[in-house]
C-alpha positions as CSV (number, residue, x, y, z in Angstrom):
1,X,-247.2,-1.1,-136.8
2,X,-246.9,-3.7,-134.0
3,X,-246.7,-7.2,-132.8
4,X,-249.2,-8.5,-130.2
5,X,-248.9,-8.1,-126.4
6,X,-247.3,-11.0,-124.5
7,X,-249.1,-11.6,-121.2
8,X,-247.9,-14.0,-118.5
9,X,-248.0,-13.5,-114.8
10,X,-247.7,-9.8,-114.6
11,X,-247.6,-7.2,-117.3
12,X,-247.8,-6.9,-121.1
13,X,-244.4,-6.4,-122.5
14,X,-243.4,-5.4,-126.0
15,X,-240.3,-5.4,-128.2
16,X,-241.4,-3.0,-130.9
17,X,-243.4,0.1,-130.9
18,X,-247.0,-0.7,-129.8
19,X,-246.3,-4.4,-129.9
20,X,-248.6,-7.1,-128.5
21,X,-249.2,-10.8,-128.2
22,X,-252.7,-12.4,-127.8
23,X,-254.0,-13.3,-124.4
24,X,-253.5,-16.9,-125.1
25,X,-249.7,-16.4,-125.3
26,X,-248.8,-18.2,-122.1
27,X,-250.5,-20.8,-119.8
28,X,-252.2,-19.0,-116.9
29,X,-250.3,-19.5,-113.6
30,X,-252.1,-20.3,-110.4
31,X,-252.9,-17.8,-107.7
32,X,-255.8,-16.0,-106.1
33,X,-257.7,-13.2,-107.5
34,X,-256.6,-9.8,-106.0
35,X,-259.2,-7.1,-105.7
36,X,-257.7,-3.5,-105.7
37,X,-259.2,-0.2,-104.8
38,X,-258.7,3.0,-106.7
39,X,-257.4,5.9,-104.6
40,X,-259.3,9.2,-104.4
41,X,-262.6,7.6,-103.6
42,X,-263.0,5.7,-106.9
43,X,-264.0,2.3,-105.7
44,X,-263.5,-0.9,-107.6
45,X,-265.7,-3.9,-107.9
46,X,-265.0,-7.6,-107.3
47,X,-267.6,-8.9,-109.7
48,X,-268.9,-8.4,-113.2
49,X,-271.3,-5.8,-111.9
50,X,-270.5,-2.2,-112.9
51,X,-269.5,0.5,-110.5
52,X,-270.6,4.0,-111.4
53,X,-268.1,6.8,-111.1
54,X,-269.7,10.2,-111.5
55,X,-267.0,12.9,-111.6
56,X,-267.1,16.6,-110.8
57,X,-269.8,18.7,-112.3
58,X,-269.6,21.6,-114.7
59,X,-266.8,24.1,-114.2
60,X,-264.7,26.3,-116.4
61,X,-266.8,26.0,-119.6
62,X,-268.1,23.4,-122.0
63,X,-266.2,21.8,-124.9
64,X,-267.7,22.6,-128.2
65,X,-267.6,21.1,-131.7
66,X,-264.1,20.9,-133.0
67,X,-262.6,19.2,-130.0
68,X,-261.4,20.0,-126.4
69,X,-260.9,23.7,-125.8
70,X,-262.3,24.7,-129.2
71,X,-264.4,27.5,-127.6
72,X,-267.7,27.8,-125.8
73,X,-270.8,29.3,-127.2
74,X,-273.1,28.4,-124.3
75,X,-272.6,28.6,-120.5
76,X,-271.8,25.4,-118.5
77,X,-274.7,23.1,-118.1
78,X,-277.0,25.1,-120.4
79,X,-277.5,22.2,-122.8
80,X,-277.1,24.6,-125.7
81,X,-274.7,24.1,-128.6
82,X,-274.3,27.0,-131.1
83,X,-277.7,28.2,-130.1
84,X,-279.3,24.8,-130.5
85,X,-280.5,22.6,-127.5
86,X,-278.9,19.3,-126.9
87,X,-281.1,16.3,-127.5
88,X,-281.4,12.7,-126.3
89,X,-279.9,11.8,-129.6
90,X,-278.7,8.2,-129.0
91,X,-278.3,5.5,-126.5
92,X,-276.6,6.8,-123.4
93,X,-277.1,10.5,-124.3
94,X,-279.4,13.0,-122.7
95,X,-279.5,16.7,-123.1
96,X,-277.2,17.0,-120.0
97,X,-275.2,13.7,-119.7
98,X,-273.3,11.1,-121.7
99,X,-272.7,7.7,-120.2
100,X,-269.5,5.8,-121.1
101,X,-268.4,2.4,-120.1
102,X,-265.0,0.8,-119.4
103,X,-264.1,-2.9,-118.9
104,X,-260.8,-3.5,-117.1
105,X,-259.1,-6.6,-115.9
106,X,-258.1,-4.8,-112.7
107,X,-258.3,-7.7,-110.2
108,X,-256.8,-10.8,-111.9
109,X,-254.7,-13.9,-111.2
110,X,-251.5,-12.2,-112.5
111,X,-250.7,-8.8,-111.0
112,X,-253.0,-6.0,-109.6
113,X,-250.8,-3.4,-111.4
114,X,-250.9,-5.1,-114.8
115,X,-254.0,-3.6,-116.4
116,X,-254.9,-0.6,-114.4
117,X,-252.9,2.1,-116.1
118,X,-255.6,3.1,-118.8
119,X,-258.3,3.0,-116.1
120,X,-256.4,5.6,-114.0
121,X,-255.7,7.8,-117.1
122,X,-259.3,7.7,-118.3
123,X,-260.7,8.4,-114.8
124,X,-258.4,11.4,-114.5
125,X,-259.4,12.7,-118.0
126,X,-263.1,12.5,-117.3
127,X,-262.7,14.2,-113.9
128,X,-260.7,17.0,-115.6
129,X,-263.2,17.2,-118.5
130,X,-266.2,17.6,-116.3
131,X,-264.4,20.2,-114.1
132,X,-264.1,22.2,-117.4
133,X,-267.8,21.9,-118.3
134,X,-268.1,18.5,-120.0
135,X,-268.8,18.1,-123.7
136,X,-271.1,20.7,-125.3
137,X,-272.7,21.3,-121.9
138,X,-273.1,17.6,-121.2
139,X,-271.5,16.0,-118.1
140,X,-269.7,12.7,-118.7
141,X,-270.6,9.7,-116.5
142,X,-268.1,6.8,-116.5
143,X,-269.2,3.3,-115.5
144,X,-266.5,0.7,-115.0
145,X,-266.6,-3.0,-114.7
146,X,-263.9,-5.3,-113.5
147,X,-263.9,-8.7,-115.3
148,X,-261.1,-10.2,-113.2
149,X,-259.2,-11.2,-116.3
150,X,-261.8,-13.9,-117.0
151,X,-263.5,-14.4,-120.3
152,X,-266.9,-15.3,-119.1
153,X,-267.0,-12.3,-116.7
154,X,-265.8,-10.1,-119.6
155,X,-268.8,-11.1,-121.6
156,X,-271.0,-10.4,-118.5
157,X,-269.4,-7.0,-118.2
158,X,-270.1,-6.2,-121.9
159,X,-273.8,-7.2,-121.5
160,X,-274.2,-5.3,-118.2
161,X,-272.7,-2.1,-119.6
162,X,-274.6,-2.3,-122.8
163,X,-277.9,-3.8,-121.7
164,X,-278.3,-2.3,-118.2
165,X,-276.1,0.8,-118.0
166,X,-277.0,1.7,-121.6
167,X,-273.6,3.2,-122.4
168,X,-273.0,5.3,-125.5
169,X,-269.5,4.0,-126.0
170,X,-266.6,2.1,-124.3
171,X,-263.3,3.9,-123.7
172,X,-259.7,3.2,-122.8
173,X,-260.2,-0.4,-122.0
174,X,-257.4,-2.8,-120.9
175,X,-258.8,-6.3,-121.1
176,X,-256.9,-9.6,-120.7
177,X,-259.5,-11.8,-122.5
178,X,-261.9,-9.8,-124.7
179,X,-264.6,-12.5,-125.0
180,X,-267.3,-9.9,-125.2
181,X,-265.9,-8.2,-128.3
182,X,-268.3,-9.9,-130.7
183,X,-271.3,-8.7,-128.6
184,X,-269.9,-5.2,-128.6
185,X,-269.6,-5.4,-132.4
186,X,-273.1,-6.8,-132.8
187,X,-274.6,-3.9,-130.9
188,X,-272.6,-1.3,-132.8
189,X,-271.1,0.2,-129.7
190,X,-267.9,2.2,-130.3
191,X,-264.9,1.1,-128.3
192,X,-262.4,3.9,-128.6
193,X,-258.8,4.3,-127.4
194,X,-258.3,0.9,-125.8
195,X,-255.3,-1.3,-125.5
196,X,-255.2,-4.1,-128.1
197,X,-254.2,-6.9,-125.8
198,X,-255.7,-9.6,-128.0
199,X,-256.6,-9.6,-131.6
200,X,-260.2,-8.3,-131.3
201,X,-259.0,-4.8,-132.3
202,X,-257.5,-6.3,-135.5
203,X,-260.8,-7.9,-136.4
204,X,-263.9,-5.8,-135.5
205,X,-265.0,-2.5,-137.2
206,X,-266.5,-0.9,-134.1
207,X,-263.3,-1.4,-132.1
208,X,-260.9,1.5,-132.4
209,X,-257.6,0.9,-130.4
210,X,-255.2,3.6,-129.2
211,X,-252.6,2.9,-131.9
212,X,-254.8,3.1,-135.0
213,X,-255.1,0.3,-137.6
214,X,-254.7,-0.2,-141.3
215,X,-256.3,-3.6,-141.2
216,X,-259.7,-4.2,-142.9
217,X,-261.3,-5.2,-139.6
218,X,-264.0,-7.0,-141.5
219,X,-264.4,-10.0,-139.2
220,X,-261.0,-11.6,-140.0
221,X,-257.9,-10.9,-138.0
222,X,-255.4,-8.6,-139.8
223,X,-254.7,-9.4,-143.4
224,X,-256.4,-12.7,-144.0
225,X,-255.3,-14.0,-140.6
226,X,-251.8,-12.5,-140.6
227,X,-250.5,-9.4,-138.8
228,X,-247.4,-7.2,-139.5
229,X,-244.9,-5.6,-137.2
230,X,-242.3,-2.9,-138.0
231,X,-238.6,-2.5,-137.5
232,X,-238.5,1.1,-136.5
233,X,-237.1,0.5,-133.0
234,X,-234.2,-1.5,-134.4
235,X,-233.5,1.2,-137.0
236,X,-233.5,3.8,-134.2
237,X,-230.7,2.1,-132.2
238,X,-228.8,1.4,-135.4
239,X,-228.8,5.0,-136.4
240,X,-228.2,6.3,-132.9
241,X,-225.2,4.1,-131.9
242,X,-224.0,2.3,-135.0
243,X,-221.1,0.0,-134.1
244,X,-221.4,-3.8,-133.8
245,X,-225.1,-4.7,-134.5
246,X,-225.2,-7.7,-132.2
247,X,-228.5,-8.4,-130.4
248,X,-229.7,-11.0,-128.0
249,X,-233.4,-12.1,-128.0
250,X,-234.6,-14.0,-124.9
251,X,-237.9,-15.9,-124.9
252,X,-239.6,-18.9,-123.2
253,X,-240.1,-22.4,-124.5
254,X,-243.8,-21.6,-124.8
255,X,-245.2,-21.5,-128.3
256,X,-246.4,-17.9,-128.5
257,X,-243.4,-16.6,-126.6
258,X,-241.1,-18.4,-129.0
259,X,-243.0,-17.1,-132.0
260,X,-242.9,-13.6,-130.6
261,X,-239.2,-13.8,-129.9
262,X,-238.4,-15.2,-133.3
263,X,-240.4,-12.4,-134.9
264,X,-238.2,-9.9,-133.0
265,X,-235.1,-11.8,-134.3
266,X,-236.5,-11.6,-137.9
267,X,-237.0,-7.9,-137.6
268,X,-233.5,-7.4,-136.2
269,X,-232.0,-9.5,-139.0
270,X,-233.9,-7.5,-141.6
271,X,-232.1,-4.4,-140.3
272,X,-228.7,-6.0,-140.5
273,X,-228.2,-7.2,-136.9
274,X,-226.5,-10.5,-136.0
275,X,-228.8,-12.2,-133.5
276,X,-228.3,-14.6,-130.6
277,X,-231.5,-16.3,-129.7
278,X,-231.8,-17.7,-126.2
279,X,-234.8,-19.9,-125.2
280,X,-235.5,-20.2,-121.5
281,X,-237.3,-23.1,-119.9
282,X,-240.5,-21.7,-118.5
283,X,-240.7,-24.2,-115.7
284,X,-237.0,-24.2,-114.7
285,X,-235.6,-21.0,-116.0
286,X,-231.8,-20.7,-116.2
287,X,-231.0,-17.0,-117.1
288,X,-227.4,-17.3,-116.0
289,X,-226.4,-19.6,-118.8
290,X,-228.2,-17.5,-121.4
291,X,-226.6,-14.3,-120.2
292,X,-223.1,-15.9,-120.1
293,X,-223.5,-17.0,-123.7
294,X,-224.7,-13.6,-124.8
295,X,-221.7,-12.1,-123.1
296,X,-219.3,-14.4,-124.8
297,X,-220.8,-13.6,-128.2
298,X,-220.5,-9.8,-127.7
299,X,-224.2,-8.9,-127.5
300,X,-224.8,-5.1,-127.4
301,X,-228.6,-5.0,-127.3
302,X,-231.0,-7.2,-125.4
303,X,-234.7,-7.7,-126.4
304,X,-237.1,-10.3,-125.0
305,X,-240.5,-11.9,-125.0
306,X,-240.8,-12.4,-121.2
307,X,-243.1,-11.3,-118.5
308,X,-242.2,-8.7,-115.9
309,X,-240.8,-11.3,-113.5
310,X,-238.7,-12.8,-116.3
311,X,-237.3,-9.4,-117.1
312,X,-236.4,-8.8,-113.5
313,X,-234.6,-12.1,-113.4
314,X,-232.9,-11.5,-116.7
315,X,-231.6,-8.1,-115.5
316,X,-230.4,-9.6,-112.2
317,X,-228.4,-12.2,-114.2
318,X,-227.0,-9.5,-116.5
319,X,-225.6,-7.7,-113.5
320,X,-224.3,-10.8,-111.8
321,X,-222.7,-12.4,-114.8
322,X,-221.0,-9.3,-116.3
323,X,-223.2,-8.7,-119.4
324,X,-224.5,-5.3,-118.3
325,X,-221.2,-3.3,-118.9
326,X,-221.0,-4.3,-122.5
327,X,-224.7,-3.8,-123.3
328,X,-225.7,-0.5,-124.9
329,X,-229.5,-1.0,-124.2
330,X,-231.9,-3.4,-122.6
331,X,-235.0,-2.5,-124.6
332,X,-238.6,-2.5,-123.4
333,X,-241.5,-0.5,-124.7
334,X,-244.6,1.4,-123.7
335,X,-245.9,-1.3,-121.3
336,X,-242.6,-1.3,-119.5
337,X,-242.5,2.5,-119.3
338,X,-243.6,2.7,-115.7
339,X,-242.8,4.6,-112.5
340,X,-242.1,1.6,-110.4
341,X,-238.8,0.7,-112.2
342,X,-236.6,1.6,-109.3
343,X,-238.3,-0.8,-106.9
344,X,-239.0,-3.5,-109.5
345,X,-235.3,-3.7,-110.4
346,X,-233.9,-3.0,-107.0
347,X,-231.5,-6.0,-107.2
348,X,-230.1,-5.0,-110.6
349,X,-229.2,-1.3,-110.5
350,X,-226.7,-1.6,-113.4
351,X,-229.2,-3.2,-115.8
352,X,-231.9,-0.8,-114.5
353,X,-229.8,2.1,-115.8
354,X,-229.5,0.4,-119.2
355,X,-233.3,0.2,-119.6
356,X,-234.8,2.0,-122.6
357,X,-238.4,2.3,-123.5
358,X,-239.9,3.2,-126.9
359,X,-243.4,4.2,-127.8
360,X,-245.7,6.6,-129.7
361,X,-246.5,9.1,-127.1
362,X,-244.9,12.0,-125.2
363,X,-242.9,10.8,-122.1
364,X,-245.2,11.0,-119.0
365,X,-242.2,12.5,-117.1
366,X,-242.0,15.6,-119.4
367,X,-244.2,17.9,-117.4
368,X,-242.7,20.9,-119.3
369,X,-245.1,19.8,-122.1
370,X,-248.5,21.3,-121.4
371,X,-250.3,18.2,-122.5
372,X,-248.3,16.1,-120.0
373,X,-248.7,18.6,-117.2
374,X,-252.4,18.6,-117.5
375,X,-252.4,14.8,-117.3
376,X,-250.1,14.7,-114.3
377,X,-252.1,17.5,-112.5
378,X,-255.3,15.6,-113.0
379,X,-253.8,12.4,-111.8
380,X,-252.5,14.1,-108.7
381,X,-256.0,15.6,-107.9
382,X,-257.3,12.0,-107.8
383,X,-254.3,10.8,-105.8
384,X,-253.2,8.6,-108.7
385,X,-249.7,10.1,-108.8
386,X,-247.7,7.3,-107.0
387,X,-245.0,5.2,-108.6
388,X,-247.3,2.3,-109.0
389,X,-250.0,4.4,-110.8
390,X,-248.2,6.8,-113.1
391,X,-247.1,5.1,-116.3
392,X,-247.1,5.5,-120.1
393,X,-250.2,3.2,-120.2
394,X,-252.0,5.7,-117.9
395,X,-251.1,8.5,-120.3
396,X,-252.5,6.4,-123.2
397,X,-255.7,5.9,-121.2
398,X,-256.0,9.6,-120.9
399,X,-255.3,10.0,-124.6
400,X,-257.9,7.4,-125.5
401,X,-260.5,9.3,-123.5
402,X,-259.5,12.5,-125.3
403,X,-259.8,10.9,-128.7
404,X,-263.4,9.8,-127.9
405,X,-264.1,13.2,-126.5
406,X,-262.9,14.9,-129.6
407,X,-265.1,12.6,-131.7
408,X,-268.2,13.3,-129.6
409,X,-267.6,17.0,-129.4
410,X,-267.5,17.1,-133.2
411,X,-271.1,16.0,-133.3
412,X,-272.5,19.1,-131.5
413,X,-276.1,18.9,-130.1
414,X,-277.1,15.7,-132.0
415,X,-274.5,13.3,-130.7
416,X,-274.8,9.8,-132.3
417,X,-272.6,6.7,-132.5
418,X,-272.6,7.0,-136.3
419,X,-271.3,10.6,-136.1
420,X,-268.6,9.7,-133.5
421,X,-267.4,6.7,-135.6
422,X,-267.4,8.9,-138.7
423,X,-264.8,11.0,-136.9
424,X,-262.8,8.0,-135.9
425,X,-262.9,6.5,-139.4
426,X,-262.3,9.7,-141.4
427,X,-258.7,8.7,-142.1
428,X,-257.3,12.0,-140.9
429,X,-254.2,11.7,-138.6
430,X,-255.0,12.2,-134.9
431,X,-252.4,13.2,-132.3
432,X,-254.4,14.3,-129.3
433,X,-253.0,17.8,-129.5
434,X,-249.5,16.6,-129.8
435,X,-249.7,14.0,-127.0
436,X,-249.4,11.2,-129.6
437,X,-247.6,10.6,-132.8
438,X,-250.2,10.9,-135.6
439,X,-252.2,7.8,-136.2
440,X,-255.4,6.9,-138.1
441,X,-257.7,4.1,-139.2
442,X,-257.1,4.6,-142.9
443,X,-257.3,1.2,-144.6
444,X,-254.7,0.0,-147.1
445,X,-253.2,-3.3,-148.3
446,X,-250.3,-5.0,-146.5
447,X,-247.3,-2.7,-147.2
448,X,-243.6,-3.5,-147.4
449,X,-242.6,-0.4,-145.4
450,X,-244.4,2.2,-143.3
451,X,-243.1,5.6,-142.3
452,X,-243.2,5.4,-138.5
453,X,-242.3,7.9,-135.8
454,X,-241.3,7.0,-132.3
455,X,-240.3,8.4,-128.9
456,X,-237.6,6.9,-126.7
457,X,-236.6,7.3,-123.1
458,X,-233.9,5.9,-120.9
459,X,-234.1,5.2,-117.2
460,X,-231.6,7.1,-115.0
461,X,-231.6,6.8,-111.2
462,X,-232.4,10.1,-109.7
463,X,-234.0,11.4,-112.8
464,X,-236.5,8.7,-113.8
465,X,-237.4,8.2,-117.5
466,X,-235.3,10.8,-119.5
467,X,-236.5,11.5,-123.1
468,X,-233.8,10.8,-125.6
469,X,-235.6,12.2,-128.7
470,X,-235.7,15.9,-129.5
471,X,-239.0,15.6,-131.4
472,X,-240.8,12.3,-131.7
473,X,-242.8,13.6,-134.7
474,X,-239.5,13.9,-136.7
475,X,-237.8,10.8,-135.3
476,X,-239.2,8.7,-138.1
477,X,-238.1,5.6,-140.1
478,X,-239.2,3.8,-143.2
479,X,-239.8,0.6,-141.2
480,X,-239.9,-2.7,-142.9
481,X,-243.0,-4.7,-142.2
482,X,-242.6,-8.3,-141.0
483,X,-245.6,-10.6,-141.4
484,X,-246.4,-13.1,-138.6
485,X,-249.1,-15.4,-137.4
486,X,-250.8,-14.3,-134.1
């Protein structure tokens, strides 16, 4: 399980597998809205008005019931599924097309790179999907809407995509403030494979995030307002290295950052670590003093509840003040698993080479894996293969689109929202053909432990993110579950 994403001036960062803090975690900084453009001719939008992206037409053969690549029984574009004609079976579905929507906080007051990863991955998947014939002979049409990281614009995007574009479902979203979630829920629109940046995905039954959920999602967040997070990452390092279990946890003197940091400390202590907690003044940060104290106390592992800029400053201080040589790992997670590490941490090469990332997916660098190679090739075809674009979040955007595709393909000619959500809510583990560790939406009461499997990678200059786990599906732990308030 996971804690919520912490968002400040740049990027969500996590300290446990799939972890997150709500969008209200930190006070918003000042700054102007930055509008970005997608490479490869996929244009963005500076308002809450959707931009339609229609990708390549039919190609190698349609996807049939049973999921991607399950076999074709009709030629591309024929509109036939197992001998039956496709129908205009639901909103956003015609015999030849399916319209999907995606809200992203692409231009925002924080960082133009912060939320775009899933957008890139989903766009690459849809392009690749249509080049292979679409779903059961239907071409997929993706309509995106940039909400600028603003709640009112988010609601406007939700209305526009649902009321005007008549989308069948939403997919692989990365939203800073999901104010439109209740409207999506009220209209029964499936939202599949998205990043749970706030607590909406722990609350609403039509919202299906990329990590899976055990929560009831009956209108109340989590278990009667409480969430749980696991200790699997702390167990991983304990088993891998042993030795002195001394960890430092760094967080801001902002309420949600403090709560998040203290929940990390609680999880570490539950696994037998001695913990040094260091609170940083958000307005006047002094990382040097925190680092010097962690050094004097023999800290071996460093975790944090900081934004990207805070992490960079922390690493710079770790190099300058001599903490880096004694540290075994500076631990980040999926949202810090990005291709721009070399430039982001240019001033702290020592700390940079102590960075570890954990998550629930294959490493996007492992192109020897066919699932990853297909993702990377599709990204390259859209010119989305630069260091600022390739990331683990982009890989999860791809996987989210694949999950929805498998759900839709299972319905055959008569594609309906009810059928697709039946696939999502079946309780059967899903792994996107080995791209993800298995996850599901099987509901159960708040457990004390959960068997959780994770992947791990370490940054190495000259090699990038190097996988440290032989098989993520067997790198599993009976993780203690720590309850906390979002």
